[in-house]
Every structure is written in structure tokens, then in C-alpha cells.
PDB file of N, CA, C, O and CB in Angstrom:
ATOM      1  N   MET A   1      19.241 127.995  79.205  1.00  0.00           N
ATOM      2  CA  MET A   1      18.849 127.274  80.403  1.00  0.00           C
ATOM      3  C   MET A   1      19.783 127.632  81.549  1.00  0.00           C
ATOM      4  O   MET A   1      21.006 127.609  81.412  1.00  0.00           O
ATOM      5  CB  MET A   1      18.854 125.757  80.153  1.00  0.00           C
ATOM      6  N   LYS A   2      19.186 127.958  82.663  1.00  0.00           N
ATOM      7  CA  LYS A   2      19.985 128.336  83.819  1.00  0.00           C
ATOM      8  C   LYS A   2      20.120 127.212  84.833  1.00  0.00           C
ATOM      9  O   LYS A   2      20.975 127.289  85.716  1.00  0.00           O
ATOM     10  CB  LYS A   2      19.385 129.539  84.481  1.00  0.00           C
ATOM     11  N   GLY A   3      19.305 126.171  84.734  1.00  0.00           N
ATOM     12  CA  GLY A   3      19.404 125.081  85.689  1.00  0.00           C
ATOM     13  C   GLY A   3      18.927 125.455  87.072  1.00  0.00           C
ATOM     14  O   GLY A   3      19.555 125.090  88.066  1.00  0.00           O
ATOM     15  N   LYS A   4      17.817 126.183  87.151  1.00  0.00           N
ATOM     16  CA  LYS A   4      17.337 126.657  88.445  1.00  0.00           C
ATOM     17  C   LYS A   4      15.945 126.145  88.782  1.00  0.00           C
ATOM     18  O   LYS A   4      15.153 126.864  89.391  1.00  0.00           O
ATOM     19  CB  LYS A   4      17.339 128.159  88.471  1.00  0.00           C
ATOM     20  N   LEU A   5      15.641 124.929  88.398  1.00  0.00           N
ATOM     21  CA  LEU A   5      14.345 124.363  88.770  1.00  0.00           C
ATOM     22  C   LEU A   5      14.320 124.079  90.263  1.00  0.00           C
ATOM     23  O   LEU A   5      15.337 123.685  90.834  1.00  0.00           O
ATOM     24  CB  LEU A   5      14.055 123.073  87.968  1.00  0.00           C
ATOM     25  N   PRO A   6      13.163 124.276  90.909  1.00  0.00           N
ATOM     26  CA  PRO A   6      13.057 123.876  92.316  1.00  0.00           C
ATOM     27  C   PRO A   6      13.119 122.354  92.434  1.00  0.00           C
ATOM     28  O   PRO A   6      13.084 121.650  91.425  1.00  0.00           O
ATOM     29  CB  PRO A   6      11.744 124.414  92.944  1.00  0.00           C
ATOM     30  N   ASN A   7      13.210 121.854  93.650  1.00  0.00           N
ATOM     31  CA  ASN A   7      13.317 120.411  93.866  1.00  0.00           C
ATOM     32  C   ASN A   7      12.089 119.641  93.402  1.00  0.00           C
ATOM     33  O   ASN A   7      12.205 118.469  93.042  1.00  0.00           O
ATOM     34  CB  ASN A   7      13.555 120.134  95.321  1.00  0.00           C
ATOM     35  N   TYR A   8      10.924 120.263  93.402  1.00  0.00           N
ATOM     36  CA  TYR A   8       9.683 119.581  93.033  1.00  0.00           C
ATOM     37  C   TYR A   8       8.873 120.509  92.146  1.00  0.00           C
ATOM     38  O   TYR A   8       8.602 121.650  92.521  1.00  0.00           O
ATOM     39  CB  TYR A   8       8.864 119.159  94.295  1.00  0.00           C
ATOM     40  N   VAL A   9       8.484 120.027  90.973  1.00  0.00           N
ATOM     41  CA  VAL A   9       7.732 120.848  90.021  1.00  0.00           C
ATOM     42  C   VAL A   9       6.545 120.045  89.505  1.00  0.00           C
ATOM     43  O   VAL A   9       6.685 118.868  89.174  1.00  0.00           O
ATOM     44  CB  VAL A   9       8.639 121.315  88.839  1.00  0.00           C
ATOM     45  N   VAL A  10       5.381 120.678  89.438  1.00  0.00           N
ATOM     46  CA  VAL A  10       4.197 120.083  88.821  1.00  0.00           C
ATOM     47  C   VAL A  10       3.867 120.927  87.596  1.00  0.00           C
ATOM     48  O   VAL A  10       3.745 122.149  87.689  1.00  0.00           O
ATOM     49  CB  VAL A  10       2.973 120.014  89.830  1.00  0.00           C
ATOM     50  N   VAL A  11       3.725 120.274  86.452  1.00  0.00           N
ATOM     51  CA  VAL A  11       3.363 120.964  85.217  1.00  0.00           C
ATOM     52  C   VAL A  11       1.944 120.543  84.872  1.00  0.00           C
ATOM     53  O   VAL A  11       1.668 119.354  84.714  1.00  0.00           O
ATOM     54  CB  VAL A  11       4.366 120.634  84.042  1.00  0.00           C
ATOM     55  N   GLU A  12       1.059 121.495  84.757  1.00  0.00           N
ATOM     56  CA  GLU A  12      -0.337 121.225  84.405  1.00  0.00           C
ATOM     57  C   GLU A  12      -0.591 121.648  82.969  1.00  0.00           C
ATOM     58  O   GLU A  12      -0.055 122.649  82.494  1.00  0.00           O
ATOM     59  CB  GLU A  12      -1.307 121.959  85.365  1.00  0.00           C
ATOM     60  N   GLN A  13      -1.402 120.881  82.300  1.00  0.00           N
ATOM     61  CA  GLN A  13      -1.773 121.230  80.940  1.00  0.00           C
ATOM     62  C   GLN A  13      -2.989 122.150  80.927  1.00  0.00           C
ATOM     63  O   GLN A  13      -3.583 122.430  81.968  1.00  0.00           O
ATOM     64  CB  GLN A  13      -2.052 119.970  80.127  1.00  0.00           C
ATOM     65  N   ARG A  14      -3.353 122.620  79.719  1.00  0.00           N
ATOM     66  CA  ARG A  14      -4.553 123.456  79.560  1.00  0.00           C
ATOM     67  C   ARG A  14      -5.759 122.535  79.459  1.00  0.00           C
ATOM     68  O   ARG A  14      -5.801 121.664  78.591  1.00  0.00           O
ATOM     69  CB  ARG A  14      -4.447 124.387  78.293  1.00  0.00           C
ATOM     70  N   TYR A  15      -6.726 122.717  80.325  1.00  0.00           N
ATOM     71  CA  TYR A  15      -7.917 121.863  80.336  1.00  0.00           C
ATOM     72  C   TYR A  15      -9.045 122.400  79.459  1.00  0.00           C
ATOM     73  O   TYR A  15      -9.992 121.673  79.160  1.00  0.00           O
ATOM     74  CB  TYR A  15      -8.416 121.705  81.751  1.00  0.00           C
ATOM     75  N   PHE A  16      -8.957 123.653  79.048  1.00  0.00           N
ATOM     76  CA  PHE A  16     -10.024 124.276  78.267  1.00  0.00           C
ATOM     77  C   PHE A  16      -9.430 124.968  77.054  1.00  0.00           C
ATOM     78  O   PHE A  16      -8.304 125.464  77.095  1.00  0.00           O
ATOM     79  CB  PHE A  16     -10.826 125.281  79.125  1.00  0.00           C
ATOM     80  N   ASP A  17     -10.199 124.996  75.976  1.00  0.00           N
ATOM     81  CA  ASP A  17      -9.776 125.728  74.789  1.00  0.00           C
ATOM     82  C   ASP A  17      -9.803 127.215  75.096  1.00  0.00           C
ATOM     83  O   ASP A  17     -10.776 127.730  75.648  1.00  0.00           O
ATOM     84  CB  ASP A  17     -10.680 125.396  73.571  1.00  0.00           C
ATOM     85  N   ILE A  18      -8.735 127.893  74.735  1.00  0.00           N
ATOM     86  CA  ILE A  18      -8.711 129.348  74.805  1.00  0.00           C
ATOM     87  C   ILE A  18      -8.308 129.852  73.425  1.00  0.00           C
ATOM     88  O   ILE A  18      -7.768 129.095  72.619  1.00  0.00           O
ATOM     89  CB  ILE A  18      -7.725 129.866  75.927  1.00  0.00           C
ATOM     90  N   LYS A  19      -8.562 131.099  73.157  1.00  0.00           N
ATOM     91  CA  LYS A  19      -8.317 131.661  71.835  1.00  0.00           C
ATOM     92  C   LYS A  19      -6.907 131.321  71.346  1.00  0.00           C
ATOM     93  O   LYS A  19      -5.923 131.626  72.020  1.00  0.00           O
ATOM     94  CB  LYS A  19      -8.519 133.182  71.858  1.00  0.00           C
ATOM     95  N   LEU A  20      -6.814 130.700  70.192  1.00  0.00           N
ATOM     96  CA  LEU A  20      -5.571 130.308  69.521  1.00  0.00           C
ATOM     97  C   LEU A  20      -4.770 129.235  70.257  1.00  0.00           C
ATOM     98  O   LEU A  20      -3.680 128.874  69.812  1.00  0.00           O
ATOM     99  CB  LEU A  20      -4.711 131.512  69.336  1.00  0.00           C
ATOM    100  N   SER A  21      -5.286 128.720  71.370  1.00  0.00           N
ATOM    101  CA  SER A  21      -4.575 127.672  72.117  1.00  0.00           C
ATOM    102  C   SER A  21      -5.563 126.600  72.546  1.00  0.00           C
ATOM    103  O   SER A  21      -6.267 126.777  73.541  1.00  0.00           O
ATOM    104  CB  SER A  21      -3.842 128.264  73.356  1.00  0.00           C
ATOM    105  N   PRO A  22      -5.629 125.493  71.819  1.00  0.00           N
ATOM    106  CA  PRO A  22      -6.577 124.440  72.195  1.00  0.00           C
ATOM    107  C   PRO A  22      -6.139 123.733  73.476  1.00  0.00           C
ATOM    108  O   PRO A  22      -4.966 123.760  73.849  1.00  0.00           O
ATOM    109  CB  PRO A  22      -6.721 123.419  71.058  1.00  0.00           C
ATOM    110  N   ALA A  23      -7.094 123.111  74.133  1.00  0.00           N
ATOM    111  CA  ALA A  23      -6.790 122.314  75.321  1.00  0.00           C
ATOM    112  C   ALA A  23      -5.783 121.232  74.948  1.00  0.00           C
ATOM    113  O   ALA A  23      -5.828 120.684  73.847  1.00  0.00           O
ATOM    114  CB  ALA A  23      -8.084 121.684  75.923  1.00  0.00           C
ATOM    115  N   ASN A  24      -4.875 120.930  75.876  1.00  0.00           N
ATOM    116  CA  ASN A  24      -3.850 119.919  75.595  1.00  0.00           C
ATOM    117  C   ASN A  24      -3.807 118.869  76.709  1.00  0.00           C
ATOM    118  O   ASN A  24      -2.733 118.423  77.114  1.00  0.00           O
ATOM    119  CB  ASN A  24      -2.464 120.583  75.435  1.00  0.00           C
ATOM    120  N   ASP A  25      -4.975 118.488  77.191  1.00  0.00           N
ATOM    121  CA  ASP A  25      -5.055 117.609  78.366  1.00  0.00           C
ATOM    122  C   ASP A  25      -5.413 116.159  78.049  1.00  0.00           C
ATOM    123  O   ASP A  25      -5.574 115.361  78.972  1.00  0.00           O
ATOM    124  CB  ASP A  25      -6.061 118.154  79.321  1.00  0.00           C
ATOM    125  N   ASP A  26      -5.540 115.800  76.790  1.00  0.00           N
ATOM    126  CA  ASP A  26      -5.848 114.428  76.365  1.00  0.00           C
ATOM    127  C   ASP A  26      -7.237 113.936  76.766  1.00  0.00           C
ATOM    128  O   ASP A  26      -7.522 112.747  76.620  1.00  0.00           O
ATOM    129  CB  ASP A  26      -4.828 113.498  76.929  1.00  0.00           C
ATOM    130  N   HIS A  27      -8.097 114.801  77.261  1.00  0.00           N
ATOM    131  CA  HIS A  27      -9.454 114.370  77.606  1.00  0.00           C
ATOM    132  C   HIS A  27     -10.324 114.337  76.349  1.00  0.00           C
ATOM    133  O   HIS A  27     -10.093 115.114  75.422  1.00  0.00           O
ATOM    134  CB  HIS A  27     -10.077 115.313  78.674  1.00  0.00           C
ATOM    135  N   PRO A  28     -11.330 113.438  76.305  1.00  0.00           N
ATOM    136  CA  PRO A  28     -12.302 113.511  75.219  1.00  0.00           C
ATOM    137  C   PRO A  28     -13.032 114.839  75.357  1.00  0.00           C
ATOM    138  O   PRO A  28     -13.324 115.161  76.508  1.00  0.00           O
ATOM    139  CB  PRO A  28     -13.305 112.294  75.250  1.00  0.00           C
ATOM    140  N   SER A  29     -13.324 115.541  74.515  1.00  0.00           N
ATOM    141  CA  SER A  29     -13.287 115.576  73.079  1.00  0.00           C
ATOM    142  C   SER A  29     -12.098 116.377  72.543  1.00  0.00           C
ATOM    143  O   SER A  29     -12.151 116.863  71.413  1.00  0.00           O
ATOM    144  CB  SER A  29     -14.568 116.145  72.560  1.00  0.00           C
ATOM    145  N   HIS A  30     -11.046 116.522  73.317  1.00  0.00           N
ATOM    146  CA  HIS A  30      -9.874 117.274  72.876  1.00  0.00           C
ATOM    147  C   HIS A  30      -8.976 116.395  72.012  1.00  0.00           C
ATOM    148  O   HIS A  30      -9.027 115.167  72.083  1.00  0.00           O
ATOM    149  CB  HIS A  30      -9.090 117.816  74.087  1.00  0.00           C
ATOM    150  N   ASP A  31      -8.171 117.034  71.214  1.00  0.00           N
ATOM    151  CA  ASP A  31      -7.279 116.335  70.289  1.00  0.00           C
ATOM    152  C   ASP A  31      -6.109 115.716  71.059  1.00  0.00           C
ATOM    153  O   ASP A  31      -5.308 116.434  71.657  1.00  0.00           O
ATOM    154  CB  ASP A  31      -6.757 117.304  69.192  1.00  0.00           C
ATOM    155  N   VAL A  32      -6.013 114.400  71.042  1.00  0.00           N
ATOM    156  CA  VAL A  32      -4.958 113.687  71.765  1.00  0.00           C
ATOM    157  C   VAL A  32      -3.580 114.083  71.231  1.00  0.00           C
ATOM    158  O   VAL A  32      -2.616 114.142  71.994  1.00  0.00           O
ATOM    159  CB  VAL A  32      -5.158 112.159  71.649  1.00  0.00           C
ATOM    160  N   ALA A  33      -3.481 114.351  69.943  1.00  0.00           N
ATOM    161  CA  ALA A  33      -2.191 114.739  69.358  1.00  0.00           C
ATOM    162  C   ALA A  33      -1.665 116.023  69.995  1.00  0.00           C
ATOM    163  O   ALA A  33      -0.459 116.169  70.190  1.00  0.00           O
ATOM    164  CB  ALA A  33      -2.324 114.923  67.835  1.00  0.00           C
ATOM    165  N   VAL A  34      -2.560 116.950  70.317  1.00  0.00           N
ATOM    166  CA  VAL A  34      -2.144 118.202  70.959  1.00  0.00           C
ATOM    167  C   VAL A  34      -1.607 117.911  72.361  1.00  0.00           C
ATOM    168  O   VAL A  34      -0.598 118.484  72.772  1.00  0.00           O
ATOM    169  CB  VAL A  34      -3.331 119.210  71.028  1.00  0.00           C
ATOM    170  N   GLY A  35      -2.271 117.032  73.084  1.00  0.00           N
ATOM    171  CA  GLY A  35      -1.810 116.658  74.420  1.00  0.00           C
ATOM    172  C   GLY A  35      -0.468 115.966  74.397  1.00  0.00           C
ATOM    173  O   GLY A  35       0.393 116.250  75.230  1.00  0.00           O
ATOM    174  N   GLN A  36      -0.279 115.066  73.458  1.00  0.00           N
ATOM    175  CA  GLN A  36       0.987 114.351  73.372  1.00  0.00           C
ATOM    176  C   GLN A  36       2.114 115.267  72.893  1.00  0.00           C
ATOM    177  O   GLN A  36       3.271 115.076  73.270  1.00  0.00           O
ATOM    178  CB  GLN A  36       0.852 113.153  72.436  1.00  0.00           C
ATOM    179  N   ARG A  37       1.786 116.253  72.073  1.00  0.00           N
ATOM    180  CA  ARG A  37       2.778 117.249  71.667  1.00  0.00           C
ATOM    181  C   ARG A  37       3.249 118.039  72.892  1.00  0.00           C
ATOM    182  O   ARG A  37       4.432 118.355  73.018  1.00  0.00           O
ATOM    183  CB  ARG A  37       2.189 118.208  70.590  1.00  0.00           C
ATOM    184  N   PHE A  38       2.310 118.353  73.792  1.00  0.00           N
ATOM    185  CA  PHE A  38       2.651 119.062  75.029  1.00  0.00           C
ATOM    186  C   PHE A  38       3.639 118.239  75.868  1.00  0.00           C
ATOM    187  O   PHE A  38       4.632 118.774  76.361  1.00  0.00           O
ATOM    188  CB  PHE A  38       1.370 119.365  75.850  1.00  0.00           C
ATOM    189  N   VAL A  39       3.366 116.941  76.027  1.00  0.00           N
ATOM    190  CA  VAL A  39       4.266 116.059  76.783  1.00  0.00           C
ATOM    191  C   VAL A  39       5.654 116.057  76.142  1.00  0.00           C
ATOM    192  O   VAL A  39       6.665 116.137  76.840  1.00  0.00           O
ATOM    193  CB  VAL A  39       3.696 114.612  76.846  1.00  0.00           C
ATOM    194  N   LYS A  40       5.699 115.965  74.827  1.00  0.00           N
ATOM    195  CA  LYS A  40       6.977 115.961  74.100  1.00  0.00           C
ATOM    196  C   LYS A  40       7.741 117.265  74.311  1.00  0.00           C
ATOM    197  O   LYS A  40       8.952 117.248  74.531  1.00  0.00           O
ATOM    198  CB  LYS A  40       6.738 115.735  72.600  1.00  0.00           C
ATOM    199  N   GLU A  41       7.033 118.397  74.244  1.00  0.00           N
ATOM    200  CA  GLU A  41       7.685 119.692  74.425  1.00  0.00           C
ATOM    201  C   GLU A  41       8.266 119.830  75.829  1.00  0.00           C
ATOM    202  O   GLU A  41       9.387 120.312  75.990  1.00  0.00           O
ATOM    203  CB  GLU A  41       6.697 120.826  74.155  1.00  0.00           C
ATOM    204  N   VAL A  42       7.518 119.412  76.839  1.00  0.00           N
ATOM    205  CA  VAL A  42       8.020 119.475  78.215  1.00  0.00           C
ATOM    206  C   VAL A  42       9.262 118.599  78.347  1.00  0.00           C
ATOM    207  O   VAL A  42      10.267 119.024  78.917  1.00  0.00           O
ATOM    208  CB  VAL A  42       6.927 119.027  79.227  1.00  0.00           C
ATOM    209  N   TYR A  43       9.194 117.380  77.822  1.00  0.00           N
ATOM    210  CA  TYR A  43      10.346 116.473  77.867  1.00  0.00           C
ATOM    211  C   TYR A  43      11.574 117.104  77.209  1.00  0.00           C
ATOM    212  O   TYR A  43      12.666 117.085  77.777  1.00  0.00           O
ATOM    213  CB  TYR A  43      10.005 115.142  77.176  1.00  0.00           C
ATOM    214  N   GLU A  44      11.392 117.658  76.020  1.00  0.00           N
ATOM    215  CA  GLU A  44      12.531 118.219  75.294  1.00  0.00           C
ATOM    216  C   GLU A  44      13.146 119.408  76.022  1.00  0.00           C
ATOM    217  O   GLU A  44      14.365 119.580  76.014  1.00  0.00           O
ATOM    218  CB  GLU A  44      12.103 118.637  73.900  1.00  0.00           C
ATOM    219  N   ILE A  45      12.314 120.223  76.644  1.00  0.00           N
ATOM    220  CA  ILE A  45      12.832 121.358  77.421  1.00  0.00           C
ATOM    221  C   ILE A  45      13.638 120.848  78.614  1.00  0.00           C
ATOM    222  O   ILE A  45      14.742 121.327  78.875  1.00  0.00           O
ATOM    223  CB  ILE A  45      11.671 122.273  77.905  1.00  0.00           C
ATOM    224  N   LEU A  46      13.083 119.876  79.332  1.00  0.00           N
ATOM    225  CA  LEU A  46      13.794 119.328  80.490  1.00  0.00           C
ATOM    226  C   LEU A  46      15.082 118.632  80.070  1.00  0.00           C
ATOM    227  O   LEU A  46      16.088 118.710  80.775  1.00  0.00           O
ATOM    228  CB  LEU A  46      12.897 118.350  81.251  1.00  0.00           C
ATOM    229  N   ARG A  47      15.058 117.960  78.940  1.00  0.00           N
ATOM    230  CA  ARG A  47      16.227 117.222  78.454  1.00  0.00           C
ATOM    231  C   ARG A  47      17.413 118.151  78.198  1.00  0.00           C
ATOM    232  O   ARG A  47      18.565 117.737  78.322  1.00  0.00           O
ATOM    233  CB  ARG A  47      15.877 116.461  77.173  1.00  0.00           C
ATOM    234  N   LYS A  48      17.133 119.396  77.844  1.00  0.00           N
ATOM    235  CA  LYS A  48      18.191 120.376  77.580  1.00  0.00           C
ATOM    236  C   LYS A  48      18.724 121.032  78.853  1.00  0.00           C
ATOM    237  O   LYS A  48      19.722 121.751  78.805  1.00  0.00           O
ATOM    238  CB  LYS A  48      17.676 121.445  76.641  1.00  0.00           C
ATOM    239  N   SER A  49      18.081 120.795  79.969  1.00  0.00           N
ATOM    240  CA  SER A  49      18.462 121.432  81.228  1.00  0.00           C
ATOM    241  C   SER A  49      19.788 120.885  81.750  1.00  0.00           C
ATOM    242  O   SER A  49      20.068 119.695  81.601  1.00  0.00           O
ATOM    243  CB  SER A  49      17.367 121.233  82.274  1.00  0.00           C
ATOM    244  N   PRO A  50      20.606 121.745  82.361  1.00  0.00           N
ATOM    245  CA  PRO A  50      21.821 121.259  83.010  1.00  0.00           C
ATOM    246  C   PRO A  50      21.510 120.304  84.169  1.00  0.00           C
ATOM    247  O   PRO A  50      22.386 119.556  84.603  1.00  0.00           O
ATOM    248  CB  PRO A  50      22.648 122.438  83.516  1.00  0.00           C
ATOM    249  N   GLN A  51      20.294 120.324  84.661  1.00  0.00           N
ATOM    250  CA  GLN A  51      19.890 119.452  85.764  1.00  0.00           C
ATOM    251  C   GLN A  51      19.418 118.075  85.286  1.00  0.00           C
ATOM    252  O   GLN A  51      19.041 117.244  86.112  1.00  0.00           O
ATOM    253  CB  GLN A  51      18.788 120.117  86.565  1.00  0.00           C
ATOM    254  N   TRP A  52      19.428 117.818  83.991  1.00  0.00           N
ATOM    255  CA  TRP A  52      18.866 116.592  83.426  1.00  0.00           C
ATOM    256  C   TRP A  52      19.390 115.330  84.100  1.00  0.00           C
ATOM    257  O   TRP A  52      18.607 114.425  84.389  1.00  0.00           O
ATOM    258  CB  TRP A  52      19.160 116.530  81.954  1.00  0.00           C
ATOM    259  N   LYS A  53      20.676 115.247  84.354  1.00  0.00           N
ATOM    260  CA  LYS A  53      21.273 114.031  84.918  1.00  0.00           C
ATOM    261  C   LYS A  53      20.836 113.769  86.355  1.00  0.00           C
ATOM    262  O   LYS A  53      21.048 112.675  86.878  1.00  0.00           O
ATOM    263  CB  LYS A  53      22.781 114.126  84.863  1.00  0.00           C
ATOM    264  N   GLU A  54      20.233 114.757  86.993  1.00  0.00           N
ATOM    265  CA  GLU A  54      19.794 114.619  88.384  1.00  0.00           C
ATOM    266  C   GLU A  54      18.272 114.667  88.490  1.00  0.00           C
ATOM    267  O   GLU A  54      17.733 114.920  89.567  1.00  0.00           O
ATOM    268  CB  GLU A  54      20.415 115.722  89.251  1.00  0.00           C
ATOM    269  N   MET A  55      17.591 114.430  87.402  1.00  0.00           N
ATOM    270  CA  MET A  55      16.155 114.654  87.322  1.00  0.00           C
ATOM    271  C   MET A  55      15.400 113.341  87.151  1.00  0.00           C
ATOM    272  O   MET A  55      15.883 112.412  86.503  1.00  0.00           O
ATOM    273  CB  MET A  55      15.831 115.600  86.172  1.00  0.00           C
ATOM    274  N   ALA A  56      14.223 113.280  87.733  1.00  0.00           N
ATOM    275  CA  ALA A  56      13.285 112.182  87.481  1.00  0.00           C
ATOM    276  C   ALA A  56      12.010 112.801  86.918  1.00  0.00           C
ATOM    277  O   ALA A  56      11.566 113.849  87.385  1.00  0.00           O
ATOM    278  CB  ALA A  56      12.990 111.345  88.794  1.00  0.00           C
ATOM    279  N   ILE A  57      11.429 112.156  85.924  1.00  0.00           N
ATOM    280  CA  ILE A  57      10.183 112.638  85.328  1.00  0.00           C
ATOM    281  C   ILE A  57       9.125 111.568  85.532  1.00  0.00           C
ATOM    282  O   ILE A  57       9.340 110.400  85.207  1.00  0.00           O
ATOM    283  CB  ILE A  57      10.362 112.973  83.804  1.00  0.00           C
ATOM    284  N   LEU A  58       7.992 111.966  86.067  1.00  0.00           N
ATOM    285  CA  LEU A  58       6.863 111.059  86.253  1.00  0.00           C
ATOM    286  C   LEU A  58       5.680 111.651  85.510  1.00  0.00           C
ATOM    287  O   LEU A  58       5.232 112.754  85.821  1.00  0.00           O
ATOM    288  CB  LEU A  58       6.533 110.841  87.776  1.00  0.00           C
ATOM    289  N   ILE A  59       5.176 110.921  84.532  1.00  0.00           N
ATOM    290  CA  ILE A  59       3.998 111.354  83.780  1.00  0.00           C
ATOM    291  C   ILE A  59       2.871 110.426  84.176  1.00  0.00           C
ATOM    292  O   ILE A  59       2.964 109.211  84.006  1.00  0.00           O
ATOM    293  CB  ILE A  59       4.245 111.336  82.218  1.00  0.00           C
ATOM    294  N   THR A  60       1.813 110.999  84.701  1.00  0.00           N
ATOM    295  CA  THR A  60       0.695 110.181  85.170  1.00  0.00           C
ATOM    296  C   THR A  60      -0.622 110.791  84.710  1.00  0.00           C
ATOM    297  O   THR A  60      -0.730 112.002  84.523  1.00  0.00           O
ATOM    298  CB  THR A  60       0.719 110.046  86.709  1.00  0.00           C
ATOM    299  N   TYR A  61      -1.602 109.947  84.534  1.00  0.00           N
ATOM    300  CA  TYR A  61      -2.935 110.379  84.121  1.00  0.00           C
ATOM    301  C   TYR A  61      -3.917 110.042  85.228  1.00  0.00           C
ATOM    302  O   TYR A  61      -3.717 109.086  85.978  1.00  0.00           O
ATOM    303  CB  TYR A  61      -3.359 109.710  82.778  1.00  0.00           C
ATOM    304  N   ASP A  62      -4.977 110.829  85.328  1.00  0.00           N
ATOM    305  CA  ASP A  62      -5.921 110.641  86.429  1.00  0.00           C
ATOM    306  C   ASP A  62      -7.066 109.693  86.094  1.00  0.00           C
ATOM    307  O   ASP A  62      -7.934 109.471  86.938  1.00  0.00           O
ATOM    308  CB  ASP A  62      -6.484 111.967  86.840  1.00  0.00           C
ATOM    309  N   GLU A  63      -7.096 109.139  84.915  1.00  0.00           N
ATOM    310  CA  GLU A  63      -8.120 108.167  84.557  1.00  0.00           C
ATOM    311  C   GLU A  63      -7.481 106.826  84.237  1.00  0.00           C
ATOM    312  O   GLU A  63      -6.321 106.766  83.830  1.00  0.00           O
ATOM    313  CB  GLU A  63      -8.950 108.664  83.364  1.00  0.00           C
ATOM    314  N   HIS A  64      -8.223 105.772  84.418  1.00  0.00           N
ATOM    315  CA  HIS A  64      -7.753 104.435  84.055  1.00  0.00           C
ATOM    316  C   HIS A  64      -8.177 104.125  82.620  1.00  0.00           C
ATOM    317  O   HIS A  64      -9.027 104.819  82.062  1.00  0.00           O
ATOM    318  CB  HIS A  64      -8.308 103.361  85.040  1.00  0.00           C
ATOM    319  N   GLY A  65      -7.608 103.118  82.037  1.00  0.00           N
ATOM    320  CA  GLY A  65      -8.112 102.596  80.773  1.00  0.00           C
ATOM    321  C   GLY A  65      -7.542 103.212  79.518  1.00  0.00           C
ATOM    322  O   GLY A  65      -7.983 102.855  78.426  1.00  0.00           O
ATOM    323  N   GLY A  66      -6.590 104.113  79.615  1.00  0.00           N
ATOM    324  CA  GLY A  66      -5.993 104.672  78.406  1.00  0.00           C
ATOM    325  C   GLY A  66      -6.868 105.725  77.748  1.00  0.00           C
ATOM    326  O   GLY A  66      -7.789 106.262  78.364  1.00  0.00           O
ATOM    327  N   PHE A  67      -6.567 106.010  76.496  1.00  0.00           N
ATOM    328  CA  PHE A  67      -7.307 107.025  75.761  1.00  0.00           C
ATOM    329  C   PHE A  67      -8.690 106.515  75.374  1.00  0.00           C
ATOM    330  O   PHE A  67      -8.909 105.309  75.261  1.00  0.00           O
ATOM    331  CB  PHE A  67      -6.531 107.452  74.514  1.00  0.00           C
ATOM    332  N   TYR A  68      -9.607 107.436  75.175  1.00  0.00           N
ATOM    333  CA  TYR A  68     -10.990 107.110  74.831  1.00  0.00           C
ATOM    334  C   TYR A  68     -11.042 106.310  73.534  1.00  0.00           C
ATOM    335  O   TYR A  68     -10.319 106.598  72.580  1.00  0.00           O
ATOM    336  CB  TYR A  68     -11.834 108.391  74.702  1.00  0.00           C
ATOM    337  N   ASP A  69     -11.895 105.319  73.518  1.00  0.00           N
ATOM    338  CA  ASP A  69     -12.143 104.542  72.309  1.00  0.00           C
ATOM    339  C   ASP A  69     -13.634 104.226  72.269  1.00  0.00           C
ATOM    340  O   ASP A  69     -14.223 103.892  73.297  1.00  0.00           O
ATOM    341  CB  ASP A  69     -11.274 103.227  72.273  1.00  0.00           C
ATOM    342  N   HIS A  70     -14.239 104.327  71.110  1.00  0.00           N
ATOM    343  CA  HIS A  70     -15.674 104.071  70.986  1.00  0.00           C
ATOM    344  C   HIS A  70     -16.000 102.579  71.069  1.00  0.00           C
ATOM    345  O   HIS A  70     -17.169 102.213  71.196  1.00  0.00           O
ATOM    346  CB  HIS A  70     -16.193 104.638  69.671  1.00  0.00           C
ATOM    347  N   VAL A  71     -14.990 101.717  71.001  1.00  0.00           N
ATOM    348  CA  VAL A  71     -15.200 100.273  71.087  1.00  0.00           C
ATOM    349  C   VAL A  71     -14.868  99.823  72.506  1.00  0.00           C
ATOM    350  O   VAL A  71     -13.763 100.078  72.985  1.00  0.00           O
ATOM    351  CB  VAL A  71     -14.327  99.506  70.034  1.00  0.00           C
ATOM    352  N   PRO A  72     -15.809  99.153  73.192  1.00  0.00           N
ATOM    353  CA  PRO A  72     -15.511  98.704  74.552  1.00  0.00           C
ATOM    354  C   PRO A  72     -14.387  97.660  74.569  1.00  0.00           C
ATOM    355  O   PRO A  72     -14.252  96.864  73.640  1.00  0.00           O
ATOM    356  CB  PRO A  72     -16.772  98.125  75.204  1.00  0.00           C
ATOM    357  N   THR A  73     -13.602  97.679  75.616  1.00  0.00           N
ATOM    358  CA  THR A  73     -12.540  96.687  75.746  1.00  0.00           C
ATOM    359  C   THR A  73     -13.140  95.335  76.109  1.00  0.00           C
ATOM    360  O   THR A  73     -14.169  95.277  76.781  1.00  0.00           O
ATOM    361  CB  THR A  73     -11.503  97.125  76.807  1.00  0.00           C
ATOM    362  N   PRO A  74     -12.508  94.245  75.670  1.00  0.00           N
ATOM    363  CA  PRO A  74     -13.038  92.925  76.026  1.00  0.00           C
ATOM    364  C   PRO A  74     -12.902  92.688  77.528  1.00  0.00           C
ATOM    365  O   PRO A  74     -11.963  93.163  78.167  1.00  0.00           O
ATOM    366  CB  PRO A  74     -12.305  91.811  75.239  1.00  0.00           C
ATOM    367  N   VAL A  75     -13.843  91.958  78.066  1.00  0.00           N
ATOM    368  CA  VAL A  75     -13.828  91.675  79.506  1.00  0.00           C
ATOM    369  C   VAL A  75     -12.926  90.506  79.792  1.00  0.00           C
ATOM    370  O   VAL A  75     -12.776  90.110  80.948  1.00  0.00           O
ATOM    371  CB  VAL A  75     -15.241  91.393  80.032  1.00  0.00           C
TER     372      VAL A  75
END
């Protein structure tokens, strides 16, 4: 690790399956475990950075309501 991240970084996941690399975006019908593994890997890489003590991480999703569930939530 060289500690040379720019001041602002956006990390995007893979939205589509490609050969030998499944989508990791947590959208239905993709495997949520693959998406969460991606989040973990990014976190672990950043955690090892010399810039860690000066870093803020914001993880946000573009949909409301959490992960897909076939059972409707109570009103």
C-alpha cells in the first residue's frame, strides 16, 4: 500500500454477470453473499491503507427497504 488515494473515491460494483465474475451489486436476482463479500473486501483493503486513520467510509444503497424478500413487510 502506498497511501495515494485521492481525496474522494467512488467504488462501483459489477451490475452484470460476466464470464467467471458474477454480479456483486446485491440486486435481485444476484447472490447477496457475493455483494456483501465485495463490501468486505473493499473494507479490508482500505483498512490496511496508511490513510486509514484519516478516512471516512460511506456505504449507501439506492433502494429503500433492505434486501429483497418474498414476504411483504407489515404495514
